[in-house]
N, C-alpha and C positions, 0 to 999 in steps of 0.2 A: 492764522491767516485763512483766506477763503479756500485755498486748495486743500488745506488740512481738514477744514470743516466739510468740504464737499466729499472728500474721500471717506471721512467718518460717517457721514449721512448715507452715502451709497452702500457702505458695509452693512448698516442697519437695514436699509431697504432691501438688500439682497436676501435677507432672511424671510421676507414676506413672500407668500405663495403667489406665483404668476409674474414676479418681477425679474426673474433671473435673466430672461432673454433680453429685456431692455438694458439691464446692467452690462451684459456681455458685449453690447455694441461699443462700449467705451474701453474695451480691453487694451487696445493699442495706447490710448492716452494714459491709462493706469500704469502700463509698463514703462512709459517715459518718466513717470513720477518716481520710479525707483532710483533715478539718477539725480533727483533734486538735491540741492546743496543742504537743505534742512533735514536732519536725521528724523525728526518727528513726522515729516511728510513721507519719508521713505518707509517708515514703520507702518503708517496708515495705508500706503500703497500695497505693502506686503500683506497686510490684513485683508484688504479688499480682494486681492488676487486669490488669496486662500479661500475666501468665502464664495467667490464667483466661480471657482473651479468645479467642474463636473466631468462626467465620463467623456463628453464630446470634446472638451478643450483641455483636458488634463495634460496630455503629452506636450502640447505647445507651451502651456504655462510653466510646467515643470522644467522643460528644456530651456525656456527663457530665464527662469530663476537660476538654474545651474550655470548658464552662461554668464549671468550678471554676478554670480557669487565670486568669481575670480577677481572682479573689480571692486566688490563691496568692501567697506572699511570694517575693521575688527568689531566695532560697536554693534553691528547688526548681523554679523556672520552667524553667530550661534543660533539666533532666532531663525534666520533663513534656513540653516541646515535642518533644524528641527521640523519646520513647516514643510520643507521639500520632502523630507522622509515620510511624514504623515500623508501628504498628498500622493506620493508615488505608491505607497501601500494601499491607500484608500481607493484609488481609481485605476489600478493596474489591471487591465484585461488580460495581459500576458505578464506573468510574474518574472520572466526573463528580463523584461524592460525595467522592472522594479530593482532587480539585482544590479543591472548595469548602472542605474541611477545612483544607487548607494555607493558603488565603486567610484563613480565620478566625484561624489561628495568627499570620499576619503582621499582621492588623489588631489583635489583642489583645496580642500580645507580639512584635512584629517585631524588637526588639533581640536576642531570644534565638533567632531563626530563622537558623541558620547558612547559609553558602553551599552546603554539602552538601545541605541540605534543598531549596532551590529548584532547585539543579542536578538533583536527582532528579526533580522535577516536569517539567523540560524533557526529561529522558531518557525518562520514561514517556510523555509526550504525543507526542514524536517517534517513538517505537517502536511506537505504536498508531494507525496511520492509519485503521483500520476504524471504521465508525460516524461519529458527529459529534463525537468527543472533541476533535479539533484545533480545529474551528470553535467549539465550546462554550467551550473554554479561552480562545481568542482574544477572543471576545465578552465573557466574564466578566472577563478581565483589563483589557480596554479600559474597561469600566464602573468597575472598581476603581481604575484610574489616573486617572479623570476629575476627581475633586476636586483642588484645588490642594494641599491638605494630605494627603499620602499617604506612607506609609512607604517609604523608599528601596528596601527589598527588593522591595516590590510593583512599583516602577518598573523594577527590573532584570529581574524575570521577565516583566513585561508587554512590555518592550522586546524581549527575545529572542523571545518567542512571537509577537508581532505581526510582527516581521521575517520569521519563518519561515512563519506561517500566517494573517497578517492578510488575505491576498487571498481567503481563504475567506468572509470576512464583509463584503468591501468593497461589496457590492451592497445591504447592509441600510441602512435609514435611519439617518443620523448616524454611520455607521461607514466612510465612504469612506477612501481612502488619504490624502487631505488632512486629514481629521478625525483619523485615527490619528496623523499627524505632529504636528498642533497639540496634541493631548492629551499626547503624550509630551514635546514640546519645552517645555511650560509648566514642567516639572520641571528643565530644564537649569540654571537659575541656582542651585538649591539642592542639586544633585547633586554627589557627590564624583567624583574622576577615574576611579575604577573603573566607576561607573555611566555616566559620559559616554562612555567607550570603547565600552561596549555600545550606547549610543544612536547613536554615529557609524556603527557597522556596520548598525544597523537603518535609519537614514536612507538609507544607500547602497542597501539592498534596496528601500525604499519608492520612492526615485527611479528605480530600475530598472523597477519595475512600473507606476508611475503618472506620466504625463507632467506632471500638474499639481503634483507634488511637487518636480520638479527646480528650479524657480526659488526654492522655499522652502529647499531643502537646500544649494544652491550657496553662498550667503553664510555659512552655518554652517561649511562645509568651508573656505572662504577664511580665516575668522578662526582656525580650528583649526590651520592649517598653521604658525602661529607660536606655538602653545601651548607652555607651559613643560614640560608632561608629554610625554615622548617617545612613549609609546604612542598618545596621542590625536593628536599631530602626525603620526606615521607613518601611522596609519589614514586620516586626512583627506587627506594628500598622495597616498596610493596610490589611494584611491577617486576623488579629483578627476581624476587623470590616466589612469584606467583606460580611459575611452572613447576617448581619443586614442591610447593605446598598443595597444589590442586591437580586434579586429573585434566587431560587435554580438553575433554568435553566441558568441564567447569570453566576453564580459561576462555574457551570459545564463548560461553554464555556471558562471562564477565566483561568481555571486550567487544561484544557485538554492538551494532549501531543502536543509538538511543531510541526509545519509543517516542511517539508524537507527544508534544508538550500540551499541557492543559491550556485551552484557548480561553483566556479571561475576557469578560465583556468589554473591559477597557484596557487598552495596551499601556505599557509603561510610558510610551511617547505621549499619549493623550493625557495621562496623569501629570506628566511634566509640564505640558502646555497649560493645564488647569492651574497648576501651582504658580506658574509665571504670570498668567493673565487674569485669573479669577473666573468664577462661574458665570459672570454676566458678559464675558467677552463673546463677540460674534464668532470668532475663530473657534473658541471652545465649544460653543453650541453646534457649529458646523461639524467639528470633529466627532462629536458624540452621536451624530446621525449616521447609521451604517449606509454605505453606498450599495448599488446593485452588485458591483463586483465583489464587495465584502460579503454580502449575503450568499452569493454563489460559492465563494471559497469556504464560508462557514459550513455550508451543507456538505461540501467535499471533505472538510476536516472531520465532520461528524461521522461520515461514512468510513474514513480511514481509522478513526478510533474504534468504531464498531468492529472493523475487520481485525484489529489488533486484539480486541477483547475475545473475539471468536477463536483466534489462534491460541490465546492464553487458556481459554476454556478447554480446547482440545488437549493442550498439554496437561491440564489438570485431570482430564479424563484418562490419560495414560496411567495415572497412579491411584486413582480413586474412583468411587461410584459415578456412574453417568446418569444424570437426571434427565436432560433433554438436549439433544444435539441433532439438528436437521441434516447436517452433513455426514454424520457418523452412521455406521451400519446398525447402531442400536441406540436406544435412548434411556436405558436403565441398566446399570451394572451392579445391582445388588447381589451379594454373594449367594451361591447356590447351596446353602446349607439347609439342614432339616428345619422344618417349621418349629417355631417356639410358641407362636400364638395361634389359637384356632382360627381358621379362615385366612391366615396370612398366605401370600403367594410367594413361591420361590422364583427369584429372578435369574438373570444371566450370571453364571459363575465368574468371579473376578479374574481368575487365572486364564480364562478363555479370551478375554477382551483383546489383548495385543494381537493374537493370531487372527481373531475375527476382523479387526480393523484392516489388517493386511489382505485378508481374503476378499473383503468388500471392495477395497481399492483395486485389486487385480481384476475382479469381475466387471468393474466399470469399463475396462478396455479389452476384455477377453470374452469369447463367446460362451464359455461354460466353466464350471468349477464349483467348489464347496463354499457356501456362504457362511455356514455355522456348523460347529460340531462340538459335542461334549459326550459324556458317558451314556446319555440317554437318547440323544437325537442328532441326526445329521440332516442338514438342509442343503440340497444341491440346486443349482440354477443353470438352465440352458436358455439363451436368448438370441434372437436374430431379428434384423430390422431391414425394411425396404422403404426408403423415403420417410414418410411421416408415420408409418405403421410398424408395429413390432409384435412378435410372438414370443411369449415368455413361459417356459415350463419350469415349475418348482416341484421338487421331490422331497418328501418328508420321510426319512428312514428311521425306523425304531431300532436303536442299537442296544437297548436294555435286554434283560433276561425275562421281562414280564410285559404283558400288553399295556399300551397306553390308551386310556379311555377318554371320552369327551374331547377328542382332538379337534381343534378348530383353528382356522386361519382367517383373521379379519383384515381386509385390505382397505387402506385409506384411499378414497377417490378424490383427487384434487380437481380443481377447475380446469387445469391445463391438459388433462388426459381424459379421453373417452375410453371406457374400459368394459370389456365383456369377460365374464369369469365362468369357468367350468371346473368342477373338481369332484373328487371322491364323494359319494353321497354322505351328507352331513358335515363335510369339511367346512362349508361356508355358512353354517348355521350361526345366527347372531345370538340366540338364547344360550345361556351358560349350561342349561340342562341338555342341550343338543350335542352335536359333534359326531365324529365317527370313531371307531375303534381301530387301532393300528396294531396288528399282531406282531410278535417277535420276528425280526428279520424281514419285515415287509414294509411297503411304502404306501403313503397317501399321496395323491397327485393333484396338482393345480395347474390349470392352463389359463393364461391371460392373453387376450388380444387387445392391444392398445393403439390409440391414435392420438398423437400430440396435436393440440389446438393453439398453443401459445408458448412463448419462451418460459423457462422455469429454471430454478437453481437448486432445488432440493429433490431428494429421492423419495418416492412414495413409501409410507410406513406400512409394515405388516406385523400384526400382533398374533403370536402363536401361543395357544393355551392348551394344556392337557392335564390329565390326572394320572398319577402312578397307582400301582396296586395297593400301596400302603396308605393312600388317601392324600398324598401331597399334591397340591395344585401348582403347576409350573406356568409361568407367563413370561414369554420372551418377546420384548419389543425389538423388531428388526427393521432394516431398510432394504428394499429391493434395489438392485444396481441399475435402475432405469434413470439415466442421466441425459442431459441435453446432447452430449456428443454422440449418443446412440443414434440420433436422428440427423446426423451430418451427411452431406453428399460432397465428395472432394471436388475442388475446382483448381485447375492449373492456370496460373497467370504468368505472363511475361514480366520480367523485372520492372520495366517502365510502368506497366498497368498496375502491378502490385503496389509500387511506391506511390502512384497517383491516388489509388484507393486508400492506402494507409494514411496519407496526409489529409484526405477528405473526411476521415473518421476521427479526427482529433476532437477532443472535448471531454469534460469530466463525466458526462453521462454515457459515454461510449467506450471509455477505456478503463481497463483494470490492469494493475501491475503489481508484482510482488517479487522480491528477491528471496531465493531459497538456497541454503547451503547443501552441498552434496553430502550424503550420509558419511559419518566418520570412518566407516570401514570400506568406503568406495575407492576404486583405483583412481589414479591421477586422470584428470580430464585431458584426453588426447583425441586424435582423429577417430580412433575406434570407438571411444565413448560417445563422440558426437554422432556416429552412425546409429548408435542405439537411440539417441535423442531423436534423430530423424525418423527412425522406425516408430517411436512413440507417437510422433506427430501424424504420420501417414496411416499406420495401422491401428493405433490406440485411439487417437482423437478423430480419425477419419478425415483428415485434412489432406488436400493436394499439396505436394512439395513444390515450392516456388524457388527454383535455383537461380543463382546469378544476382540476387537482390543485394548481396553484401560482399564487400571486398575480402573478408576474412572467412576462414572455415569454422569460426566459433559461433556462428549464428545460423539458426534454422528458421525459415519462414514458410508459412502455409496459409492456404485459403480454403474455405468451404462454405456451403449454404445450409443453413438450418431449415429443414423442411417441416411444414405444418399442414394439417388437414383443413385449417380454417380457410374461408373464401372471402375475397374482397367483393366490392359492389359489382364488379364485372364478371364474377364467377371464377376468378383465377385464384389458385392457392397462394396464401401469404407465406413468404419465405424471408429469411434474414441472412444477409451476407456477413461472414465472419472471417477475421484475419488473426493470425497468431505469430509471434516472434519469440524464440527462445535464444537468449544471448548468454554465452558461457564466459566466465572469467577463470581460466585455468589456474592462475596464480593464487586467486582467492578461494578456489574450490567452490564457486557459487554460480548460480544461474539466475538470470532475470527473465521472468515470463511476462509478456505484455500481450493483451488481447484487445482488439478493437472490433466492435460490431455496432449495428444500428440500434441494438436494444441492450440496456444495462444488465439485465438478467442473463442474457447470452454471454456477455463479456465475463461476468463473474463465474458462470458455470464452467466455461471453457478453461478459465484460469485455474479453478479449483481442481479439475480433473488433471490438467497438465502438471500441477504441483505434486499431487500424490503419485502420479506416474513417474516423475523424475526422481522422487525419493526412493522408488522401488527399482529404478533402472540398474 
């Protein structure tokens, strides 16, 4: 009929460049066609709405489709659910709206929400730790799973998300670890084996995080070890014996939250749409083109994956040679053994590396200390800062029983630092034949006057080389503890002003966030522990403490200004406002560090220094 042909033609025209605005004028008419008695017309109307959707009208179209879903007949429901899920993901400028939309789909037509749809929710939430998406999703799903009558798909996604991110909401009223277990376990009798397998894994994670959950979980595992379903039986048996077979640290690693998923170019939902409609479908071609919101999230996910890789690289450095790490105090961890090849250089002794990492982290927030020490050499640092300028004194002490010759210190000069250098004669020579001699029990000295001109997130490199009496050439790549927080100036804000600025700095380019576990040997997180965290924020990071911003004692908030010596067009110094929040979860023994600034490098730099300081608290 004519209406069918008109909708089909408009769907094809909508693919042409420049025709979108003209097609969107008929949006109301197309929505009416969803109620047509002819199912073929309803399908064409759905296709056209899918094709004409963009960032401007996505929320209205999706909300209209969700509202119509409750009235749609079974013949078109599955197709509607699939296309609504794709549109909500594709054009979501706020991923919380996307999560809410999928939950509406589950509540209205849960039988038509495939595993691929809720798997996609898990993937997106896991891959976007920035902001409060993970905590929001956990809280929303806990509420959704609270009623005894709840669709099984909602139980599955709630179980997975609470197992991964439930600790982020455990301090909220009615959302403790024990409450999370009770809400999920009420659905056990009515769940199928696939859902029960997910619940078993979630119970194991809850028992690992919350002591009060262990006596609740243990009898469930005991019953499941004889379950007729092999998957449930195996999971229960392995989780039950895990604490006996492995150390507490190994169990923590095994049950920690999952890393970000690999983000494929085509999602499983798009693949399903292609299978149903073919490559020539206008809807398939539309789904294949990434939206602006998708491109922004892809960049955000790439940054998250990179951060995870950096953490993994640091963990590798704890046990093996260090090749290159801009955050570490050194970039070469080759063993300090005698030379085997003529001309080979002796690097940093492997056994020194753990203590050296701790010394570097301490110096990032303290005015003086030892940066490096082995049997031959001790490197001490004393540094002080006023505004955008700093004065750094470095002392190289000879601890050996023979003189060190051709002693040199080569400093990397980055674009973000203006630097003046003075030192013992020959110390700053660039030629290998140069350098100074450091007699036994004496020191060579280096003085640096620096001025920061732009935000940065790495510490400047310093390469120390010298030759021993027996001809061994030593080369130690170090890092000076000159970090962004050295140039902070504290700012004290009233609670209202702090929260207003906090909200104004939302956005992927302005926020950095990471969850860190307290060290295994650390005392329980209590008010005394939080006082130490407050001291780290005020004295270590040089932030002003902003009290009264939070209703609980488990959060520390601070504000500061990053000072630079650069000038704007009016001759005023360019500065960057910075905010930080450290939120503790005593039950999980973890902290969430969130930084928001006007510059992404500042956000990353403050977060990194805060993380290493908390680990040493």
